[in-house]
Structure formats: structure tokens, C-alpha cells
SEKE-492155 format. One record per residue (C-alpha): y negated, x, z negated. Coordinates in steps of 0.05 Angstrom, whole numbers, padded with zeros to 5 digits, always signed. Layout:
N
YXZ;...
This chain:
477
-02504-00320-00564;-02515-00341-00493;-02459-00327-00442;-02471-00276-00388;-02467-00300-00317;-02449-00251-00264;-02458-00266-00190;-02410-00228-00145;-02443-00213-00079;-02379-00189-00046;-02312-00221-00062;-02242-00212-00032;-02218-00276+00003;-02154-00309-00025;-02091-00301+00014;-02068-00371+00001;-02105-00437-00002;-02117-00468-00069;-02064-00514-00097;-02110-00574-00095;-02129-00562-00025;-02056-00551-00002;-02033-00613-00037;-02088-00655-00007;-02074-00627+00063;-01999-00641+00054;-02014-00713+00033;-02059-00723+00095;-02007-00691+00141;-01951-00735+00112;-01997-00795+00119;-02011-00779+00192;-01936-00765+00204;-01918-00832+00174;-01968-00866+00220;-01940-00830+00280;-01866-00844+00263;-01845-00912+00285;-01818-00962+00235;-01747-00991+00233;-01769-01055+00266;-01804-01018+00321;-01742-00977+00334;-01698-01039+00338;-01748-01074+00386;-01751-01013+00430;-01676-01009+00430;-01670-01082+00451;-01720-01071+00508;-01682-01010+00530;-01617-01049+00534;-01648-01107+00570;-01689-01067+00620;-01650-01002+00627;-01587-00995+00669;-01519-00977+00645;-01524-00907+00671;-01589-00893+00635;-01558-00921+00569;-01497-00880+00578;-01538-00817+00591;-01580-00829+00529;-01518-00837+00488;-01485-00777+00517;-01548-00732+00508;-01542-00682+00451;-01580-00697+00386;-01642-00657+00368;-01669-00644+00298;-01729-00688+00280;-01778-00629+00273;-01762-00602+00343;-01764-00672+00371;-01835-00681+00346;-01857-00613+00373;-01826-00627+00442;-01848-00700+00441;-01778-00723+00455;-01763-00798+00446;-01719-00822+00390;-01644-00821+00405;-01618-00892+00405;-01560-00908+00359;-01493-00919+00393;-01477-00990+00406;-01422-01019+00361;-01358-01036+00394;-01350-01110+00390;-01296-01155+00419;-01311-01223+00445;-01281-01269+00395;-01279-01327+00443;-01228-01293+00489;-01158-01304+00457;-01109-01248+00457;-01049-01258+00502;-00984-01221+00512;-00957-01197+00580;-00925-01265+00591;-00992-01300+00583;-00976-01332+00515;-01030-01334+00462;-01020-01288+00405;-01033-01309+00333;-01094-01284+00296;-01088-01223+00253;-01042-01162+00255;-00971-01168+00278;-00919-01188+00226;-00876-01133+00194;-00810-01119+00225;-00774-01142+00162;-00803-01212+00172;-00777-01223+00242;-00710-01185+00237;-00648-01216+00209;-00629-01198+00139;-00568-01152+00130;-00541-01201+00079;-00550-01263+00122;-00486-01296+00147;-00471-01286+00220;-00470-01345+00267;-00405-01378+00281;-00369-01351+00341;-00360-01422+00368;-00436-01431+00367;-00447-01366+00404;-00394-01386+00455;-00429-01453+00464;-00494-01418+00478;-00463-01374+00530;-00423-01430+00564;-00476-01486+00566;-00543-01449+00568;-00542-01447+00644;-00525-01522+00652;-00586-01551+00620;-00615-01615+00652;-00674-01598+00698;-00739-01611+00661;-00710-01613+00591;-00754-01580+00539;-00718-01521+00510;-00758-01471+00467;-00753-01397+00484;-00701-01358+00445;-00750-01317+00401;-00803-01371+00392;-00820-01404+00327;-00797-01472+00353;-00729-01443+00370;-00722-01414+00300;-00741-01480+00267;-00695-01521+00312;-00636-01475+00300;-00650-01478+00225;-00649-01554+00228;-00583-01554+00263;-00549-01505+00216;-00574-01544+00157;-00564-01613+00188;-00521-01640+00131;-00582-01634+00085;-00635-01653+00138;-00601-01717+00158;-00607-01744+00086;-00672-01713+00065;-00712-01729+00128;-00678-01795+00139;-00740-01837+00148;-00781-01785+00189;-00736-01759+00244;-00754-01816+00291;-00827-01800+00284;-00822-01731+00316;-00853-01722+00385;-00811-01745+00443;-00797-01677+00472;-00778-01650+00404;-00729-01706+00393;-00699-01694+00462;-00692-01619+00445;-00663-01635+00376;-00609-01680+00409;-00592-01623+00456;-00589-01572+00400;-00543-01616+00359;-00497-01630+00417;-00491-01556+00436;-00497-01516+00372;-00475-01564+00316;-00401-01549+00305;-00378-01621+00288;-00418-01647+00347;-00471-01701+00353;-00445-01765+00327;-00467-01836+00338;-00501-01839+00269;-00538-01776+00283;-00564-01805+00347;-00587-01868+00311;-00626-01826+00260;-00666-01793+00316;-00681-01853+00361;-00683-01911+00312;-00728-01920+00251;-00688-01924+00188;-00706-01978+00137;-00700-01970+00061;-00639-02000+00031;-00678-02052-00008;-00713-02074+00058;-00783-02067+00030;-00818-02048+00094;-00887-02070+00073;-00891-02021+00017;-00875-01961+00063;-00912-01979+00127;-00984-01999+00132;-00970-02039+00197;-00905-02066+00228;-00867-02017+00272;-00861-02032+00346;-00794-02048+00378;-00745-01990+00387;-00753-01995+00462;-00828-01983+00455;-00817-01924+00409;-00769-01891+00458;-00807-01902+00522;-00823-01827+00527;-00749-01805+00522;-00725-01789+00592;-00672-01737+00577;-00608-01746+00537;-00566-01684+00532;-00497-01700+00501;-00462-01638+00526;-00397-01619+00490;-00404-01682+00447;-00372-01732+00493;-00300-01739+00476;-00307-01698+00415;-00354-01734+00367;-00381-01792+00407;-00348-01841+00455;-00380-01872+00517;-00362-01941+00493;-00402-01931+00430;-00460-01900+00469;-00461-01961+00515;-00465-02009+00456;-00521-01969+00425;-00564-01960+00488;-00555-02031+00512;-00551-02079+00453;-00520-02145+00469;-00555-02209+00452;-00529-02237+00387;-00490-02301+00394;-00531-02360+00366;-00499-02426+00385;-00531-02464+00328;-00601-02463+00360;-00638-02527+00381;-00616-02561+00444;-00662-02555+00502;-00695-02619+00527;-00685-02599+00601;-00641-02554+00641;-00703-02521+00670;-00732-02503+00603;-00736-02429+00588;-00692-02400+00535;-00724-02382+00470;-00689-02315+00459;-00701-02266+00516;-00652-02212+00536;-00659-02149+00493;-00689-02089+00526;-00650-02023+00532;-00660-01975+00476;-00681-01919+00526;-00716-01958+00581;-00739-01896+00618;-00677-01853+00617;-00669-01814+00679;-00631-01750+00659;-00563-01754+00626;-00513-01699+00610;-00442-01719+00593;-00414-01648+00602;-00349-01636+00568;-00311-01573+00550;-00244-01548+00577;-00215-01568+00509;-00244-01638+00507;-00238-01653+00582;-00175-01698+00574;-00214-01743+00526;-00267-01762+00578;-00258-01833+00603;-00276-01852+00674;-00266-01926+00657;-00320-01922+00603;-00365-01883+00651;-00360-01937+00703;-00380-01989+00652;-00439-01948+00630;-00462-01932+00701;-00471-02005+00718;-00529-02007+00669;-00563-01943+00690;-00592-01957+00759;-00654-01912+00744;-00612-01850+00731;-00631-01791+00777;-00597-01731+00743;-00525-01731+00719;-00480-01677+00691;-00404-01686+00692;-00385-01614+00680;-00311-01602+00664;-00292-01675+00674;-00218-01688+00694;-00193-01714+00759;-00219-01785+00769;-00166-01833+00743;-00166-01900+00708;-00100-01887+00675;-00096-01812+00662;-00041-01820+00609;+00004-01859+00654;+00013-01805+00706;+00088-01799+00692;+00098-01871+00674;+00139-01919+00717;+00155-01993+00714;+00210-02035+00741;+00191-02096+00782;+00225-02164+00782;+00261-02144+00845;+00290-02083+00810;+00246-02032+00844;+00217-01972+00805;+00144-01960+00820;+00089-01916+00793;+00050-01950+00737;-00016-01915+00752;-00053-01899+00816;-00037-01826+00813;+00030-01792+00805;+00044-01718+00789;+00051-01701+00863;-00006-01742+00893;-00054-01685+00901;-00008-01625+00910;+00045-01652+00958;+00020-01719+00986;-00054-01701+00989;-00069-01772+00964;-00139-01779+00934;-00143-01855+00940;-00155-01869+00866;-00205-01814+00859;-00244-01836+00920;-00243-01907+00894;-00274-01887+00827;-00326-01843+00859;-00346-01899+00907;-00356-01946+00849;-00397-01894+00813;-00440-01881+00874;-00455-01956+00882;-00479-01960+00811;-00519-01895+00811;-00550-01903+00879;-00614-01867+00856;-00579-01802+00838;-00614-01739+00862;-00578-01684+00821;-00503-01682+00806;-00471-01625+00765;-00396-01618+00774;-00387-01550+00743;-00313-01537+00726;-00288-01594+00769;-00256-01551+00822;-00188-01586+00817;-00218-01648+00851;-00271-01618+00899;-00230-01646+00957;-00241-01718+00934;-00315-01710+00949;-00307-01705+01025;-00236-01726+01042;-00218-01795+01068;-00156-01840+01062;-00132-01891+01111;-00134-01966+01094;-00093-02026+01120;-00140-02045+01176;-00143-01975+01206;-00206-01958+01168;-00220-01896+01127;-00243-01898+01056;-00287-01841+01031;-00348-01826+00987;-00412-01848+01021;-00459-01789+01021;-00506-01822+01071;-00520-01890+01039;-00502-01895+00967;-00511-01820+00950;-00559-01805+01007;-00613-01784+00959;-00570-01729+00926;-00607-01664+00941;-00575-01616+00890;-00499-01612+00880;-00472-01560+00830;-00401-01540+00848;-00390-01476+00808;-00323-01457+00779;-00347-01452+00707;-00319-01383+00692;-00336-01310+00709;-00305-01278+00771;-00239-01243+00755;-00229-01168+00763;-00212-01143+00833;-00147-01113+00810;-00118-01181+00792;-00098-01205+00862;-00075-01275+00843;-00137-01295+00806;-00182-01264+00859;-00147-01305+00913;-00153-01369+00872;-00227-01355+00859;-00242-01344+00932;-00206-01408+00949;-00249-01448+00902;-00312-01418+00928;-00290-01434+00998;-00278-01506+00979;-00348-01513+00952;-00377-01484+01016;-00333-01532+01056;-00360-01592+01017;-00431-01570+01033;-00416-01565+01108;-00380-01632+01109;-00437-01669+01074;-00491-01639+01119;-00449-01657+01180;-00443-01729+01157;-00516-01738+01144;-00540-01702+01207;-00612-01720+01194;-00601-01791+01166;-00605-01770+01094;-00640-01718+01052;-00623-01644+01059;-00572-01625+01007;-00565-01558+00971;-00497-01541+00941;-00498-01489+00885;-00434-01450+00886;-00409-01384+00857;-00423-01322+00897;-00362-01291+00930;-00332-01226+00907;-00353-01193+00973;-00427-01216+00965;-00475-01163+00941;
């Protein structure tokens, strides 16, 4: 049966659009919106152009502007809000501390790494006392690591474990850099309780060969001479070791090796022919700074006779420390000794008797020794006499000779280059309530100032200007 078809002349319009029409319109709208919305590459390109062309104020204003929802931004035709710039640090600029030292990369170490363990043994009191006493008398220009630096920690560990290091690193100590070797010698002299011995000094400045003598197996090329290896060593700090663990006679034999006697060599054809074996070079050819500082306990063991023998071979020395050395004397142990002559007279054995300085004011022997020392060390520019207050007068006083002449230390000719003279007492000022000690301290300070005035008056423009370092008086602020 055929289906009836009705044509409605009047129909009510639909309130909503058909589903197909709405979906198609939505797809077209989304497609148009996708075309209008910039891509990621376009956003990055516009952001780069904005950073290059725009000023800092515009960029900061855009970053500080409040964000707007995307729908409202499209209606109001507002530009896209640029993303905030990432905070980047220039990796080529190293981090430094307030002192200007470069900091290591990474976060700081934990406190437990840098602090001392509670179970660690404390340092010996003698070592601490040595640090307090001799830290202020270092040779000028001597490399000394800072107290909390890694180098200081390593050097102190080497010194405290020196009994093991001297045998384990026997063949490698001499290969350290020159300034590290000079610092190691200073650390051993000051902080090592037994003191620096002659064998320890040989380990640092001389290459040690194996016992079997097989050098070719251990070295690819022959080593240069010891003088060539030690050309960079200019400082030798033997503070507190002289007279305690090392003698100046042994030091002289080590630094200036004598030519071995070889009388069985071939005879020369002529008297004018040159000798086959040249004179050996000094072990430290460029040594200019030497510290022979003693301690109040080891001061009597210091020998002026051995110092005079050593000084004749050190004409290039410019800095010398003789802190806490005793009164200059060639026979210090014979102060009370007397001998009887053939005529039956009793005379003093040495050049100084117990009353030479206190009652007679006789400094003839001390002046004689200082004059010999000044003639050998004529290039001296720095002289440290800390703790030598008992013989400050010998520096400027004079004694009469037979021909009516006066004998004294020459501060114009021989020691005319001395610019820095240290004349400190070597101990802290006493309390003000101790009248006797205060008076003695002021007397020593006055002697040091008197030495400065006397030397300046003698030079009177003929030598270099001298600066005397003395203790500050109790009345000085």
C-alpha cells in the first residue's frame, strides 16, 4: 500500500541547530581558530625579536603584566604574554669568596668534613707553642699556605706522619715543586717535634737512588746534577732546628761539597794545563734567604765559630735570621776558665769574662765577630735579631785599639745595604703591676730605638735608609 505524503505548509522553527550543522560549524570554527593561533615556533621567534628589539623596561613591563584567560585575550585582541626568562648564571665567571679566592665547583662541603673529629688526638702543646712563637718570624717571601687551606692541611699531615712519609715517599720528595719543598722544610723545622735532621734535608733536596744502584730501570733519562735540580730554591728555613737536630758544620758540608781527593790521576804535561776535575758547585746555588733562628732552650748550642765558617761561602745571602742567638763569642764555654802563663800570671782563657759586659762594658770580642760576619755577608739587606736584647749594645758601641783607633761594626760600608733590622724582645709585654719587669722591658725598647738612631746618624745619607722593627712601648696606644 503506497505511503501517504503530507506537505506541511506551516511549520514551527527549531530552537536549536541540527547536530550535523553544529558539528560542522564547530569544526570550521576550530579550524579557523587554529589558523589564527600562532604556532610554537612563531611564538619563540616573536619572543626572540622582542628580546632583541625591545628595551629592558618593556620586557619587564610585559613580564609584570597580569595574565589574561585565552578566550578574553582573543576577544580583546591582546598579544600573547611572553614566558618569563629563565634565570641563568654565566658559567664562565668563577665563584669567588670575599678574599677573592676561587671557590670549588658544587655545593659547600658538610661541616663534618671540615671540622676536627671529637676522637682525633689533639696537637702537641710544643707544636702549638712553636706556631705561636715562630709564625711571626718567617723569612720574607717564603711560601706559607694559609691556615685553613687544603695545602696547609696536607703539609701538616705530612709533618705529623713524617716517620712514614720519609720511607714511603723516599724517591719522590725531591721531585716536588720548589716552593712546596721550601715550605716543607719550614714546616719540618717548626712543627716536627724532633726537628729537621740532616738526613731529612737530604731527602728533600737530593734525589735518592735505589740500594742496588739500578738507575736505568727507574729513570728514562739521566737526572741532572743536584745543583741544577735546586736552582729554584732560594729560601732555607731551619728555625728551631739549629743546635737541636742539625749542626752548622754538617750543614756546611752538605751545601758546599768538597772536591774528593784524587791524587792518583794522570800527571799534567804542563803547569798551564787546566785541571780535569772542576770545583763542585754549591748544592743551593741561588740561596738568598736563610733562617738559623734558635729557641731560648737551644740558644747555648748555637756556634758563632761555625756560623763564621758558613758565612764565608754565602756572599749572595740577602736575608738572615739569628733570632735568640747568644752573645757573640768564640769560646762561650770558657767564660769562667783561666790559664796560668809561663811567667806565673793568671789570665782569662777566652775573650769574654763574666764581668766584661756588666761592669767593664767590654764588647771587643762581640764586635770582632760581628765585623767578620759583616765582611762575609756584605750583601745583607734584612737581619732578624729577635730575642738578642742582651747584646744590642754590641751593634753600635765601639772599643779602643792600640793605635788610638776605634773598632766597631761598619754599618756604612760592609752592612750599608741593610734596610730592615728586627730588634724585638721576643716575648709579650709584662703586666703593668709588675714594676721590675716593666722597667726592664722599657729599657730594652729604649736600646732598640737607640740602635736605630745611632745607625742613621752614622750613615747620614751615605747608605740606605734603615728601618728598625722594635716592640711598642707600654705607653704607646
